[in-house]
C-alpha angles and dihedrals in degrees: 000000000000118000116213102176128061114180112196136194115256100296127299091070101103101275094126089056092052091048093049093049105039104023095226124167101291116234097303090171093073086089088072098061122027120218109286097013113156103157131112123317112280122227102152131067088215088076091078137035090283103195091056094049089045089058093044095049088051094051094044090050089054089250089302100123132022113204114243102231088205096062133066128258092260094048093053093045092052091052092046095050094042089052089047093056094060089066136050089249122121135210128205108208125204095220092251096124088052092050097047100035119006086243102176095044087063101035127052110230100147133181098049134133124250106200107201132181129195104273096230091055091037093051095048091045093051101035103031103032110019106028115013090152087074089066095050098037106033111021117037141332091221113130093235090066109183095020095075132102086236089063094046090051094047090054099038095057091056097043092046093048095051095042092046093051088047091054097044090041091057096245119173098240120224111192109211088225098050101029097134089053097042095047090063089061094063132081093243117144119244088235094059107105089215091066094054090050092053093047088059096041120148098229103162098086114120137170105212129164096025099093116064108244093246092054090045090053088048091051089050091054093049092050100033099103093059099027096061092052087067108027131046098212140008099236108070 
């Protein structure tokens, strides 16, 4: 079986490696949730500068799909993914359609991959290494930056939303740390290049000793309900 859809958790979970290796459509759903967005759930394209986002989606989907500005976000994504499934093309999603609308819980697109990373290492990767400006601009003016409850809450609400949608939507969960093991539990064909990529996945990367222990513990509390449906223990 060929898998077309890979839903990822908020950056720092290996999506860049997949994009560089397989050249899929690269996170077109970012247009539906600007960096730092934490407002009401979005269903209408009228909530954003639609022409700009229409052009960006078209570019990120490699000129494969043009958003219909008369339809909702969900309607557009359904049309896009249904069209994608008629091909051997793949898309790496940024998790935005899960965060803003619980997309996979309501729409059956099985099988699809939910690529999940341990929230501690995921949070540090995206907020300390990839997008540190989020901490300064969007979360808090505190001098401690990432070592604040506000930063943990900002990340956790996104991680929880995406993982919850993956689980409720019936995703085949691939844990960043155990990708080579987890991919063997799916029905993915041996000929799918994504399978070969996961079988050779570098899963040893960790981000220890950056979060203070009290903030790390707080993060664990925030994500525990979803986390322990996927992982057996925190320290891995």
